[in-house]
C-alpha positions as CSV (number, residue, x, y, z in Angstrom):
1,M,118.3,111.4,90.5
2,G,115.4,111.0,88.1
3,T,114.3,107.5,89.0
4,V,111.3,107.6,86.6
5,D,113.6,108.7,83.8
6,L,116.1,106.0,84.8
7,A,113.4,103.4,84.7
8,N,112.3,104.5,81.2
9,E,115.9,104.3,80.0
10,L,116.3,100.8,81.5
11,R,112.9,99.9,80.1
12,C,111.7,98.7,83.6
13,E,108.9,99.6,85.9
14,P,109.5,102.7,88.0
15,N,107.5,101.6,91.1
16,V,108.6,98.1,91.9
17,P,108.7,97.5,95.7
18,G,112.3,97.5,96.8
19,R,113.5,98.9,93.5
20,W,115.5,95.7,92.9
21,N,115.3,96.3,89.1
22,M,117.2,99.6,89.4
23,M,119.5,98.8,92.4
24,S,122.8,98.6,90.5
25,S,122.1,101.9,88.7
26,L,121.1,103.6,92.0
27,Q,124.3,102.4,93.6
28,K,126.4,103.7,90.7
29,V,124.9,107.1,91.0
30,I,125.8,107.2,94.7
31,L,129.4,106.1,94.0
32,A,129.7,108.7,91.3
33,A,128.4,111.4,93.6
34,R,130.9,110.4,96.3
35,A,133.8,110.3,93.9
36,H,133.1,113.9,92.8
37,D,132.2,115.2,96.3
38,C,128.6,115.8,95.3
39,M,125.3,115.2,97.0
40,A,123.1,112.4,95.7
41,L,119.3,113.0,96.0
42,D,117.0,110.1,95.6
43,G,114.2,110.5,93.0
44,V,110.5,111.2,93.6
45,Y,108.0,108.6,94.8
46,I,105.2,108.7,92.3
47,N,102.4,106.8,94.1
48,L,101.0,109.6,96.3
49,D,98.3,107.3,97.8
50,D,100.8,104.9,99.3
51,D,102.2,106.5,102.5
52,D,103.9,103.2,103.7
53,G,105.6,102.7,100.3
54,F,106.9,106.3,100.4
55,L,108.3,105.8,104.0
56,N,109.9,102.5,103.0
57,E,111.5,104.1,99.9
58,C,112.8,107.0,102.1
59,E,114.3,104.5,104.6
60,Q,115.9,102.6,101.7
61,G,117.4,105.7,100.3
62,V,119.0,106.5,103.6
63,A,120.3,103.0,103.8
64,L,121.8,103.2,100.3
65,G,123.6,106.5,101.1
66,F,121.4,109.1,99.4
67,D,121.6,112.5,101.0
68,G,117.9,113.4,100.6
69,K,114.9,112.8,98.4
70,T,113.3,115.0,95.7
71,L,109.6,115.6,96.1
72,I,106.8,115.9,93.6
73,H,103.9,117.0,95.7
74,P,103.5,119.0,99.0
75,K,101.6,116.1,100.5
76,V,104.8,114.2,101.1
77,C,106.4,117.1,103.0
78,L,104.4,116.0,106.1
79,F,106.7,113.1,106.8
């Protein structure tokens, strides 16, 4: 899931806490993945200096039903 690309297409901010501005689109991606027996991977977290925000987004992704998260930098592999 390219969440930054999605935000650009929606013309919204990509790093809003809670991602409320992209929630319906994220849920549709998960539904489409399940309908086609595919994995759904959550997009990257772009604020590498915000460890708590990254952790929160990971927890949210699990709660939404994503199967994993894509990573943009080795720093986040420590979690």
